[in-house]
Backbone as CSV, one residue per row, in Angstrom:
resi,resn,N_x,N_y,N_z,CA_x,CA_y,CA_z,C_x,C_y,C_z
1,MET,144.967,75.550,-106.533,143.683,74.868,-106.396,142.828,75.088,-107.647
2,SER,142.000,74.106,-107.968,141.068,74.291,-109.063,139.926,75.167,-108.588
3,ALA,139.107,75.627,-109.534,138.014,76.532,-109.186,137.045,75.885,-108.207
4,ARG,136.751,74.606,-108.397,135.780,73.951,-107.545,136.236,73.876,-106.091
5,PRO,137.476,73.397,-105.783,137.898,73.419,-104.376,137.919,74.809,-103.775
6,VAL,138.356,75.824,-104.549,138.374,77.193,-104.026,136.961,77.639,-103.681
7,HIS,136.004,77.347,-104.561,134.608,77.701,-104.309,134.102,77.007,-103.048
8,GLN,134.472,75.733,-102.873,134.025,74.988,-101.696,134.647,75.555,-100.430
9,VAL,135.920,75.940,-100.498,136.587,76.531,-99.339,135.872,77.811,-98.910
10,LEU,135.520,78.653,-99.879,134.819,79.902,-99.559,133.451,79.617,-98.936
11,ARG,132.758,78.627,-99.481,131.458,78.258,-98.920,131.617,77.730,-97.501
12,ASP,132.666,76.908,-97.284,132.888,76.351,-95.957,133.246,77.453,-94.958
13,PHE,134.069,78.389,-95.387,134.446,79.493,-94.502,133.203,80.275,-94.078
14,THR,132.346,80.575,-95.047,131.117,81.318,-94.749,130.209,80.522,-93.829
15,SER,130.069,79.231,-94.099,129.163,78.407,-93.296,129.671,78.238,-91.874
16,VAL,130.998,78.151,-91.692,131.546,78.070,-90.339,131.201,79.336,-89.562
17,CYS,131.355,80.488,-90.186,131.041,81.759,-89.522,129.558,81.876,-89.193
18,GLN,128.715,81.288,-90.032,127.272,81.367,-89.822,126.764,80.356,-88.798
19,ARG,127.389,79.178,-88.752,126.833,78.062,-87.993,127.506,77.790,-86.654
20,THR,128.603,78.484,-86.364,129.259,78.251,-85.090,129.105,79.462,-84.190
21,SER,129.351,79.247,-82.917,129.331,80.360,-81.988,130.488,81.304,-82.308
22,LEU,130.418,82.506,-81.786,131.453,83.502,-82.052,132.818,82.995,-81.608
23,VAL,132.881,82.381,-80.417,134.159,81.874,-79.901,134.680,80.748,-80.779
24,THR,133.798,79.824,-81.159,134.192,78.697,-81.997,134.700,79.180,-83.347
25,ALA,133.982,80.133,-83.963,134.380,80.651,-85.271,135.704,81.398,-85.187
26,ALA,135.899,82.174,-84.134,137.135,82.948,-83.983,138.331,82.019,-83.822
27,ARG,138.154,80.977,-83.030,139.250,80.035,-82.819,139.598,79.302,-84.115
28,TRP,138.571,78.922,-84.859,138.788,78.225,-86.136,139.462,79.145,-87.141
29,THR,139.006,80.377,-87.234,139.578,81.333,-88.193,141.043,81.622,-87.884
30,ALA,141.368,81.765,-86.597,142.761,82.011,-86.213,143.651,80.829,-86.594
31,THR,143.150,79.623,-86.387,143.928,78.440,-86.748,144.070,78.332,-88.261
32,LEU,143.002,78.673,-88.982,143.067,78.659,-90.440,144.151,79.623,-90.937
33,ALA,144.203,80.811,-90.378,145.210,81.797,-90.789,146.618,81.287,-90.495
34,ALA,146.787,80.657,-89.328,148.114,80.176,-88.943,148.562,78.988,-89.776
35,ARG,147.603,78.191,-90.241,147.959,76.968,-90.963,147.523,77.020,-92.425
36,LEU,147.373,78.227,-92.944,146.896,78.388,-94.317,147.766,77.659,-95.344
37,PRO,149.107,77.726,-95.253,149.916,76.992,-96.240,149.626,75.489,-96.232
38,GLU,149.445,74.928,-95.046,149.137,73.505,-94.938,147.768,73.189,-95.533
39,CYS,146.794,74.046,-95.248,145.450,73.848,-95.806,145.479,73.929,-97.331
40,ALA,146.242,74.909,-97.853,146.338,75.070,-99.310,147.021,73.871,-99.947
41,LYS,148.081,73.397,-99.322,148.811,72.256,-99.865,147.942,71.010,-99.917
42,ASN,147.189,70.775,-98.858,146.358,69.571,-98.770,144.964,69.754,-99.356
43,ARG,144.651,70.989,-99.789,143.313,71.296,-100.316,142.225,70.856,-99.341
44,SER,142.442,71.167,-98.087,141.518,70.730,-97.045,141.539,71.726,-95.895
45,LEU,140.385,71.890,-95.240,140.295,72.754,-94.071,140.424,71.968,-92.769
46,ARG,140.732,70.692,-92.876,140.822,69.872,-91.664,141.885,70.349,-90.684
47,PRO,143.026,70.880,-91.150,143.969,71.419,-90.161,143.351,72.513,-89.294
48,ALA,142.474,73.328,-89.864,141.788,74.355,-89.073,140.784,73.725,-88.113
49,ASP,140.144,72.651,-88.555,139.165,71.970,-87.706,139.792,71.464,-86.410
50,GLN,141.090,71.206,-86.443,141.749,70.659,-85.258,141.690,71.621,-84.073
51,SER,141.434,72.890,-84.344,141.294,73.847,-83.238,140.123,73.472,-82.337
52,TRP,139.083,72.883,-82.916,137.914,72.498,-82.137,138.203,71.301,-81.238
53,ALA,139.149,70.463,-81.664,139.461,69.272,-80.883,140.148,69.597,-79.566
54,LEU,140.652,70.809,-79.426,141.354,71.192,-78.208,140.398,71.609,-77.091
55,ALA,139.370,72.368,-77.449,138.484,72.920,-76.417,137.008,72.666,-76.678
56,GLY,136.697,71.865,-77.705,135.302,71.642,-78.032,134.744,72.768,-78.905
57,ALA,133.472,72.672,-79.242,132.857,73.659,-80.132,131.347,73.641,-79.960
58,ARG,130.723,74.733,-80.388,129.262,74.838,-80.372,128.797,75.196,-81.781
59,PHE,127.752,74.512,-82.237,127.242,74.711,-83.589,125.756,75.028,-83.540
60,ARG,125.356,76.025,-84.304,123.945,76.361,-84.479,123.513,75.729,-85.788
61,THR,122.681,74.721,-85.727,122.298,73.958,-86.906,121.315,74.735,-87.766
62,SER,121.008,74.183,-88.929,120.079,74.828,-89.851,118.668,74.904,-89.280
63,THR,118.371,74.112,-88.237,117.055,74.159,-87.606,117.039,75.083,-86.401
64,GLY,118.189,75.681,-86.084,118.271,76.573,-84.944,118.712,75.893,-83.664
65,ALA,118.746,74.555,-83.660,119.219,73.836,-82.479,120.719,74.073,-82.302
66,VAL,121.150,74.245,-81.059,122.568,74.460,-80.769,123.135,73.178,-80.170
67,VAL,124.138,72.618,-80.843,124.775,71.383,-80.405,126.116,71.721,-79.771
68,ALA,126.340,71.223,-78.578,127.611,71.423,-77.885,128.433,70.153,-78.000
69,LEU,129.633,70.272,-78.538,130.489,69.111,-78.738,131.749,69.216,-77.895
70,PRO,132.021,68.219,-77.053,133.352,68.134,-76.448,134.390,67.945,-77.548
71,GLY,135.636,68.258,-77.252,136.672,68.210,-78.273,136.754,66.909,-79.033
72,ALA,136.593,65.790,-78.348,136.746,64.489,-78.992,135.656,64.203,-80.024
73,TYR,134.595,64.987,-80.026,133.466,64.736,-80.925,133.460,65.637,-82.161
74,THR,134.447,66.475,-82.329,134.357,67.501,-83.366,134.743,67.033,-84.768
75,ALA,135.368,65.880,-84.909,135.686,65.385,-86.245,134.390,65.161,-87.023
76,GLY,134.298,65.706,-88.195,133.087,65.570,-89.004,132.018,66.601,-88.722
77,ALA,132.245,67.466,-87.731,131.212,68.447,-87.372,130.994,69.476,-88.476
78,ARG,132.063,69.886,-89.146,131.905,70.884,-90.216,131.034,70.318,-91.344
79,GLU,131.267,69.061,-91.685,130.446,68.433,-92.723,128.995,68.320,-92.274
80,MET,128.795,67.903,-91.026,127.443,67.664,-90.525,126.650,68.949,-90.349
81,TYR,127.231,69.941,-89.662,126.477,71.111,-89.250,126.689,72.333,-90.146
82,CYS,127.881,72.474,-90.717,128.156,73.652,-91.538,127.823,73.391,-93.001
83,ARG,128.306,72.287,-93.538,127.935,71.929,-94.915,126.499,71.423,-94.998
84,ASN,126.000,70.892,-93.872,124.606,70.431,-93.815,124.335,69.360,-94.870
85,VAL,125.263,68.398,-95.006,125.202,67.468,-96.136,123.943,66.613,-96.165
86,TYR,123.329,66.356,-95.019,122.161,65.471,-95.028,120.843,66.194,-95.295
87,LEU,120.840,67.519,-95.196,119.588,68.254,-95.396,119.714,69.359,-96.437
88,ARG,120.775,69.345,-97.230,121.066,70.542,-98.021,120.152,70.766,-99.219
89,THR,119.289,69.846,-99.584,118.407,70.075,-100.735,116.988,70.437,-100.309
90,GLY,116.811,70.780,-99.054,115.481,71.180,-98.608,114.799,70.193,-97.691
91,LEU,115.434,69.051,-97.402,114.883,68.178,-96.375,114.925,68.921,-95.047
92,VAL,113.995,68.590,-94.161,113.912,69.314,-92.890,114.022,68.338,-91.725
93,MET,114.662,68.805,-90.671,114.743,68.004,-89.453,113.421,68.138,-88.697
94,PRO,112.734,67.035,-88.435,111.449,67.124,-87.731,111.618,67.673,-86.315
95,ASN,110.620,68.417,-85.851,110.639,68.893,-84.471,109.683,68.103,-83.587
96,THR,109.060,67.070,-84.169,108.234,66.125,-83.420,108.409,64.759,-84.083
97,GLY,107.790,63.737,-83.505,107.792,62.421,-84.139,109.139,61.716,-84.035
98,TRP,109.449,60.902,-85.060,110.593,60.000,-85.010,111.605,60.281,-86.117
99,VAL,112.874,60.119,-85.746,113.986,60.138,-86.698,114.767,58.848,-86.515
100,LEU,115.090,58.176,-87.620,115.947,56.992,-87.583,117.312,57.370,-88.130
101,ASP,118.339,57.113,-87.354,119.711,57.429,-87.735,120.464,56.122,-87.913
102,LEU,120.530,55.644,-89.149,121.219,54.381,-89.445,122.671,54.692,-89.784
103,GLY,123.571,54.209,-88.936,124.974,54.562,-89.054,125.235,55.798,-88.228
104,ALA,124.940,55.708,-86.916,124.941,56.884,-86.045,126.342,57.338,-85.656
105,ASN,127.341,56.458,-85.767,128.702,56.804,-85.378,128.698,57.301,-83.936
106,CYS,129.238,58.490,-83.655,129.308,58.972,-82.272,128.086,59.790,-81.872
107,GLY,127.112,59.931,-82.781,125.838,60.525,-82.399,125.588,61.962,-82.804
108,LEU,126.400,62.531,-83.705,126.222,63.939,-84.076,124.834,64.212,-84.646
109,PHE,124.356,63.344,-85.533,123.055,63.558,-86.161,121.924,63.256,-85.179
110,SER,122.077,62.177,-84.407,121.033,61.795,-83.455,120.794,62.880,-82.415
111,VAL,121.865,63.473,-81.907,121.719,64.534,-80.908,121.072,65.760,-81.528
112,TRP,121.440,66.088,-82.741,120.795,67.204,-83.447,119.298,66.958,-83.550
113,ALA,118.906,65.745,-83.972,117.481,65.430,-84.110,116.758,65.557,-82.774
114,ALA,117.382,65.041,-81.719,116.753,65.104,-80.400,116.644,66.533,-79.898
115,LEU,117.663,67.345,-80.131,117.610,68.754,-79.738,116.519,69.511,-80.492
116,SER,116.213,69.063,-81.706,115.170,69.707,-82.498,113.782,69.306,-82.034
117,GLY,113.684,68.248,-81.211,112.407,67.846,-80.644,111.943,66.460,-81.007
118,ALA,112.657,65.766,-81.897,112.246,64.437,-82.326,112.730,63.361,-81.360
119,ARG,112.032,62.246,-81.343,112.547,61.049,-80.686,113.403,60.321,-81.724
120,THR,114.543,59.831,-81.292,115.543,59.354,-82.234,115.997,57.946,-81.888
121,ILE,116.144,57.121,-82.918,116.755,55.802,-82.761,118.116,55.851,-83.448
122,ALA,119.172,55.714,-82.648,120.537,55.733,-83.162,121.003,54.300,-83.347
123,VAL,121.111,53.872,-84.605,121.519,52.507,-84.918,122.975,52.527,-85.370
124,GLU,123.824,51.815,-84.646,125.250,51.805,-84.949,125.810,50.393,-84.782
125,ALA,126.601,49.963,-85.770,127.129,48.598,-85.747,128.356,48.439,-84.863
126,GLN,129.090,49.520,-84.636,130.315,49.402,-83.847,130.018,49.578,-82.357
127,TYR,130.259,48.519,-81.606,129.903,48.472,-80.197,130.430,49.674,-79.402
128,GLY,131.662,50.063,-79.672,132.307,51.094,-78.881,131.659,52.458,-78.963
129,PHE,130.818,52.684,-79.985,130.172,53.985,-80.124,128.981,54.156,-79.188
130,ALA,128.475,53.071,-78.612,127.289,53.177,-77.749,127.535,54.149,-76.600
131,GLN,128.665,54.001,-75.929,128.984,54.871,-74.802,129.199,56.303,-75.260
132,GLU,129.797,56.476,-76.453,130.033,57.828,-76.962,128.715,58.534,-77.290
133,ILE,127.783,57.806,-77.894,126.473,58.396,-78.193,125.785,58.805,-76.893
134,HIS,125.821,57.913,-75.914,125.180,58.209,-74.630,125.808,59.438,-73.974
135,HIS,127.140,59.517,-73.964,127.807,60.654,-73.328,127.461,61.970,-74.028
136,LEU,127.407,61.937,-75.354,127.072,63.166,-76.086,125.626,63.564,-75.830
137,ALA,124.739,62.575,-75.747,123.335,62.862,-75.457,123.178,63.476,-74.075
138,VAL,123.884,62.942,-73.081,123.840,63.494,-71.725,124.426,64.903,-71.708
139,HIS,125.513,65.100,-72.435,126.169,66.405,-72.497,125.214,67.483,-73.018
140,ASN,124.299,67.068,-73.913,123.332,68.007,-74.486,121.938,67.875,-73.864
141,ALA,121.836,67.081,-72.782,120.592,66.924,-72.016,119.439,66.392,-72.859
142,VAL,119.726,65.460,-73.786,118.661,64.870,-74.607,118.680,63.345,-74.535
143,ASN,119.325,62.775,-73.536,119.459,61.326,-73.462,118.125,60.604,-73.346
144,GLU,117.090,61.283,-72.821,115.785,60.631,-72.705,115.087,60.504,-74.051
145,ARG,115.550,61.226,-75.070,114.905,61.169,-76.383,115.709,60.345,-77.397
146,ILE,116.815,59.751,-76.966,117.639,58.971,-77.887,117.685,57.511,-77.434
147,HIS,117.311,56.619,-78.328,117.339,55.182,-78.080,118.490,54.594,-78.893
148,ILE,119.423,53.955,-78.226,120.625,53.448,-78.881,120.454,51.968,-79.181
149,GLU,120.660,51.607,-80.436,120.591,50.215,-80.883,121.952,49.829,-81.468
150,ILE,122.681,48.963,-80.786,123.911,48.435,-81.365,123.509,47.240,-82.224
151,ALA,123.511,47.470,-83.516,123.010,46.477,-84.468,123.522,46.826,-85.856
152,THR,123.492,45.841,-86.735,123.828,46.064,-88.132,122.549,46.396,-88.881
153,ALA,122.465,47.586,-89.453,121.288,47.963,-90.234,121.193,47.050,-91.452
154,SER,120.063,46.388,-91.615,119.938,45.330,-92.610,118.554,45.330,-93.240
155,GLY,118.420,44.534,-94.269,117.107,44.210,-94.768,116.524,43.068,-93.954
156,VAL,115.282,42.721,-94.221,114.686,41.578,-93.535,115.328,40.285,-94.023
157,LYS,115.581,40.192,-95.318,116.167,38.998,-95.910,117.680,39.081,-96.067
158,THR,118.190,40.277,-96.244,119.603,40.465,-96.560,120.335,41.107,-95.396
159,SER,121.370,40.434,-94.903,122.123,40.956,-93.762,123.058,42.078,-94.194
160,GLY,123.047,43.151,-93.425,123.961,44.246,-93.699,125.413,43.876,-93.450
161,SER,125.646,42.812,-92.688,127.018,42.379,-92.421,127.608,41.615,-93.593
162,GLU,126.819,41.402,-94.635,127.300,40.686,-95.818,127.391,41.592,-97.029
163,VAL,126.973,42.841,-96.881,126.929,43.779,-98.008,127.663,45.058,-97.610
164,GLY,128.401,45.632,-98.537,129.059,46.897,-98.273,130.443,46.738,-97.678
165,GLN,131.009,47.861,-97.313,132.387,47.885,-96.843,132.584,47.055,-95.584
166,LEU,131.641,47.139,-94.646,131.799,46.401,-93.402,131.456,44.929,-93.552
167,GLY,131.002,44.523,-94.742,130.813,43.114,-95.028,132.125,42.384,-95.235
168,ASP,133.186,43.137,-95.404,134.530,42.581,-95.532,135.081,42.369,-94.119
169,ASN,135.313,41.128,-93.739,135.745,40.824,-92.373,137.063,41.496,-92.012
170,GLN,137.942,41.653,-93.003,139.212,42.322,-92.725,138.986,43.801,-92.414
171,VAL,138.092,44.435,-93.178,137.756,45.835,-92.904,137.122,45.959,-91.532
172,TRP,136.207,45.036,-91.215,135.546,45.072,-89.909,136.568,44.956,-88.782
173,SER,137.555,44.100,-88.956,138.560,43.903,-87.905,139.401,45.147,-87.657
174,LEU,139.420,46.072,-88.625,140.222,47.284,-88.510,139.408,48.508,-88.082
175,THR,138.114,48.324,-87.839,137.286,49.458,-87.432,137.732,49.986,-86.074
176,SER,137.511,51.265,-85.851,137.993,51.901,-84.620,137.226,51.462,-83.383
177,HIS,135.924,51.134,-83.536,135.086,50.853,-82.375,134.340,49.522,-82.483
178,GLY,134.698,48.709,-83.468,134.005,47.443,-83.668,134.445,46.378,-82.681
179,GLY,133.627,45.343,-82.553,133.958,44.212,-81.697,134.504,43.064,-82.511
180,PRO,134.687,41.911,-81.904,135.225,40.755,-82.624,134.288,40.213,-83.696
181,THR,132.991,40.419,-83.525,132.003,39.951,-84.495,130.985,41.054,-84.757
182,HIS,130.262,40.909,-85.862,129.188,41.853,-86.152,128.056,41.676,-85.142
183,PRO,127.377,42.755,-84.780,126.218,42.624,-83.895,125.024,42.052,-84.656
184,VAL,123.914,41.909,-83.974,122.703,41.371,-84.586,122.214,42.288,-85.699
185,ASP,121.468,41.743,-86.635,120.838,42.535,-87.684,119.560,43.181,-87.147
186,ARG,119.293,44.409,-87.626,118.027,45.072,-87.326,117.553,45.740,-88.599
187,SER,116.368,45.381,-89.043,115.790,45.995,-90.233,114.907,47.166,-89.830
188,VAL,114.610,48.028,-90.794,113.712,49.157,-90.510,112.328,48.662,-90.092
189,PRO,111.739,47.664,-90.761,110.438,47.173,-90.279,110.482,46.693,-88.830
190,GLU,111.575,46.055,-88.421,111.699,45.611,-87.034,111.724,46.802,-86.081
191,LEU,112.453,47.836,-86.441,112.527,49.021,-85.584,111.177,49.714,-85.489
192,ILE,110.493,49.828,-86.620,109.170,50.462,-86.627,108.211,49.711,-85.711
193,ALA,108.257,48.373,-85.775,107.377,47.565,-84.935,107.790,47.634,-83.470
194,ALA,109.084,47.559,-83.195,109.568,47.524,-81.808,109.244,48.807,-81.057
195,TYR,109.274,49.933,-81.749,109.026,51.224,-81.100,107.621,51.760,-81.382
196,ASP,106.797,50.933,-82.014,105.403,51.295,-82.297,105.324,52.643,-83.018
197,ILE,106.068,52.744,-84.114,106.178,53.996,-84.861,105.133,54.024,-85.981
198,ASP,104.377,55.096,-86.041,103.397,55.261,-87.115,104.031,55.941,-88.325
199,ARG,104.786,57.025,-88.093,105.453,57.760,-89.166,106.903,58.004,-88.787
200,VAL,107.783,57.884,-89.770,109.187,58.273,-89.618,109.344,59.597,-90.344
201,GLY,109.613,60.656,-89.599,109.737,61.976,-90.219,110.967,62.094,-91.099
202,LEU,112.054,61.422,-90.682,113.307,61.484,-91.434,114.120,60.242,-91.131
203,LEU,114.624,59.616,-92.179,115.529,58.482,-92.033,116.855,58.858,-92.677
204,LYS,117.905,58.900,-91.882,119.250,59.170,-92.400,120.009,57.854,-92.459
205,MET,120.667,57.597,-93.583,121.323,56.320,-93.806,122.751,56.539,-94.303
206,ASP,123.714,56.185,-93.476,125.121,56.207,-93.874,125.747,54.941,-93.323
207,VAL,125.634,53.862,-94.074,126.015,52.535,-93.579,127.034,51.858,-94.489
208,GLU,127.858,52.661,-95.153,129.033,52.164,-95.884,128.714,51.078,-96.907
209,GLY,127.640,51.255,-97.645,127.244,50.284,-98.656,126.134,49.356,-98.198
210,GLY,125.852,49.348,-96.906,124.768,48.518,-96.389,123.403,48.940,-96.873
211,GLU,123.324,50.128,-97.499,122.039,50.559,-98.078,121.535,49.578,-99.128
212,PHE,122.466,48.831,-99.747,122.062,47.871,-100.764,121.501,46.589,-100.150
213,ALA,121.680,46.388,-98.857,120.993,45.320,-98.134,119.621,45.799,-97.672
214,ILE,119.583,46.999,-97.116,118.331,47.557,-96.591,117.295,47.728,-97.697
215,LEU,117.759,48.122,-98.887,116.868,48.425,-100.012,117.057,47.437,-101.151
216,ALA,117.367,46.187,-100.824,117.630,45.159,-101.838,116.395,44.861,-102.677
217,ALA,116.627,44.344,-103.869,115.540,44.104,-104.826,114.519,43.102,-104.308
218,ASP,114.940,42.139,-103.500,114.006,41.109,-103.033,113.386,41.442,-101.676
219,GLU,113.618,42.648,-101.195,113.019,43.061,-99.922,111.607,43.599,-100.136
220,ASP,110.759,43.406,-99.138,109.442,44.044,-99.113,109.643,45.472,-98.612
221,LEU,109.517,46.420,-99.508,109.820,47.812,-99.173,108.568,48.641,-98.876
222,THR,107.489,47.972,-98.515,106.272,48.719,-98.194,106.470,49.615,-96.969
223,TRP,107.498,49.331,-96.152,107.770,50.188,-95.004,108.131,51.617,-95.424
224,LEU,108.593,51.767,-96.662,108.933,53.108,-97.139,107.729,54.049,-97.126
225,HIS,106.518,53.485,-97.177,105.317,54.325,-97.156,105.084,54.955,-95.777
226,HIS,105.842,54.503,-94.769,105.767,55.108,-93.438,106.835,56.183,-93.251
227,VAL,107.636,56.436,-94.286,108.768,57.357,-94.180,108.500,58.594,-95.029
228,ASP,108.629,59.766,-94.433,108.383,61.014,-95.157,109.613,61.529,-95.898
229,GLN,110.803,61.323,-95.335,112.039,61.825,-95.941,113.171,60.822,-95.699
230,LEU,114.068,60.707,-96.672,115.278,59.906,-96.508,116.477,60.703,-96.998
231,ALA,117.566,60.623,-96.274,118.847,61.165,-96.719,119.831,59.997,-96.708
232,ILE,120.320,59.623,-97.885,121.142,58.421,-98.005,122.503,58.777,-98.579
233,GLU,123.564,58.431,-97.872,124.901,58.529,-98.451,125.138,57.262,-99.262
234,LEU,125.446,57.444,-100.538,125.550,56.318,-101.468,126.992,55.843,-101.596
235,HIS,127.146,54.533,-101.715,128.459,53.906,-101.896,128.344,52.985,-103.106
236,GLY,128.431,53.606,-104.284,128.095,52.930,-105.526,128.951,51.742,-105.881
237,SER,130.112,51.587,-105.279,130.955,50.437,-105.598,130.411,49.144,-105.004
238,HIS,129.373,49.245,-104.165,128.840,48.061,-103.490,127.483,47.611,-104.016
239,GLY,126.962,48.273,-105.051,125.661,47.862,-105.561,125.238,48.677,-106.758
240,ASP,124.033,48.409,-107.230,123.475,49.029,-108.427,122.658,50.255,-108.014
241,VAL,123.274,51.436,-108.109,122.603,52.663,-107.682,121.349,52.947,-108.506
242,PRO,121.409,52.925,-109.860,120.191,53.236,-110.625,119.016,52.332,-110.277
243,ALA,119.285,51.039,-110.071,118.203,50.118,-109.736,117.613,50.455,-108.368
244,MET,118.464,50.782,-107.401,117.979,51.132,-106.067,117.171,52.428,-106.099
245,ILE,117.646,53.407,-106.872,116.909,54.670,-107.002,115.553,54.416,-107.644
246,GLY,115.504,53.500,-108.597,114.234,53.137,-109.220,113.251,52.575,-108.207
247,ARG,113.752,51.784,-107.258,112.867,51.233,-106.230,112.342,52.322,-105.301
248,LEU,113.181,53.293,-104.986,112.743,54.403,-104.146,111.658,55.225,-104.842
249,ARG,111.864,55.501,-106.115,110.857,56.251,-106.865,109.580,55.444,-107.024
250,GLY,109.724,54.127,-107.167,108.545,53.267,-107.268,107.720,53.250,-105.996
251,ALA,108.355,53.612,-104.873,107.648,53.667,-103.588,107.008,55.036,-103.350
252,GLY,107.006,55.882,-104.395,106.331,57.177,-104.292,107.182,58.289,-103.729
253,LEU,108.506,58.161,-103.863,109.415,59.185,-103.345,110.040,59.972,-104.488
254,ALA,110.103,61.275,-104.340,110.883,62.110,-105.258,112.334,62.023,-104.806
255,VAL,113.244,61.792,-105.744,114.654,61.579,-105.396,115.520,62.628,-106.080
256,ASP,116.326,63.315,-105.299,117.267,64.329,-105.780,118.678,63.794,-105.537
257,LEU,119.455,63.605,-106.590,120.788,63.016,-106.485,121.859,64.092,-106.602
258,ARG,122.863,64.034,-105.721,123.922,65.037,-105.703,125.288,64.367,-105.541
259,ASP,126.340,65.103,-105.963,127.695,64.645,-105.719,128.198,65.239,-104.412
260,ASP,129.472,65.028,-104.085,130.018,65.501,-102.817,129.974,67.018,-102.678
261,PHE,129.982,67.732,-103.806,129.970,69.193,-103.774,128.557,69.770,-103.764
262,GLY,127.546,68.892,-103.791,126.173,69.358,-103.798,125.609,69.605,-105.180
263,ARG,126.365,69.243,-106.232,125.873,69.422,-107.595,124.989,68.240,-107.984
264,ARG,123.986,68.505,-108.804,123.120,67.427,-109.282,123.943,66.414,-110.080
265,ALA,123.593,65.138,-109.929,124.314,64.073,-110.632,123.314,62.980,-110.991
266,PRO,123.433,62.394,-112.191,122.543,61.297,-112.558,122.899,60.028,-111.795
267,ALA,121.941,59.128,-111.690,122.168,57.878,-110.955,123.274,57.041,-111.576
268,THR,123.502,57.227,-112.861,124.527,56.438,-113.558,125.925,57.009,-113.399
269,SER,126.058,58.185,-112.775,127.359,58.826,-112.650,128.161,58.228,-111.498
270,SER,129.464,58.088,-111.717,130.328,57.580,-110.653,130.503,58.609,-109.539
271,SER,130.109,59.853,-109.796,130.279,60.912,-108.795,129.082,61.053,-107.870
272,VAL,127.975,60.372,-108.151,126.786,60.527,-107.310,127.111,60.026,-105.911
273,ALA,126.775,60.833,-104.890,127.178,60.519,-103.520,126.033,60.552,-102.505
274,TYR,124.955,61.259,-102.826,123.846,61.383,-101.891,122.520,61.290,-102.630
275,ALA,121.558,60.677,-101.980,120.175,60.664,-102.479,119.299,61.314,-101.411
276,TYR,118.578,62.365,-101.818,117.665,63.074,-100.923,116.238,62.789,-101.401
277,CYS,115.473,62.154,-100.540,114.158,61.653,-100.955,113.075,62.241,-100.077
278,ARG,111.963,62.580,-100.707,110.809,63.075,-99.955,109.541,62.497,-100.567
279,ARG,108.550,62.310,-99.718,107.285,61.746,-100.187,106.537,62.764,-101.020
280,LEU,106.052,62.318,-102.175,105.317,63.182,-103.090,103.932,63.526,-102.522
């Protein structure tokens, strides 16, 4: 392994021990020891993660909230709760107010936000995830604080179903939980109006390139002034990252750009993967 993967493995091992329950960490560590050659060969800890898929897992998040995951929900949990990829530069999960989760998938982030005390809107384009989000919310007793919107996160003028990875109809047809057609578009201004939201404490955006529709150059982005923090997973092959970052900064947001390993990266770099934004 190169120095960087080894360093990341050590960080992940430490974070798993810190962020999971004793039983969860012990089970993961035992599986890691048993499958160490496989993990080393693949340069990945995912074989160890499979231990959680058998009996579920419990994670203590960076905000102190404890999330209980049935086995089927544990894929991606290490990235979400142990690596803390959406909050790792100092963004904070609100304990009151509203959180918007664009690209909610099975609800890992939305449930975390609700457990922390926020009211959450989980926006997901794949129809089949609606039931999974609801089940996870019920499992953690926060279903009354999570509002599920099956919709394509979009701009007011630009449809998210036409931009990004899921804008490719062939890709959409191969999604695990998608339907025969894209759902309706929902923009952030529409959500703010529909739920009578004054402030968005945190907006998380992982929409496979659809961020370039939501934050398009011809969009009215005054809604950003209602948002205190944004965590955006960037998909630079689908749009102009430097131009989009310029629009975010023009809206009065400080932007911190990082690669997958959490290292600072310029907007022009092909390695830039996340934008962490906070109101100045």
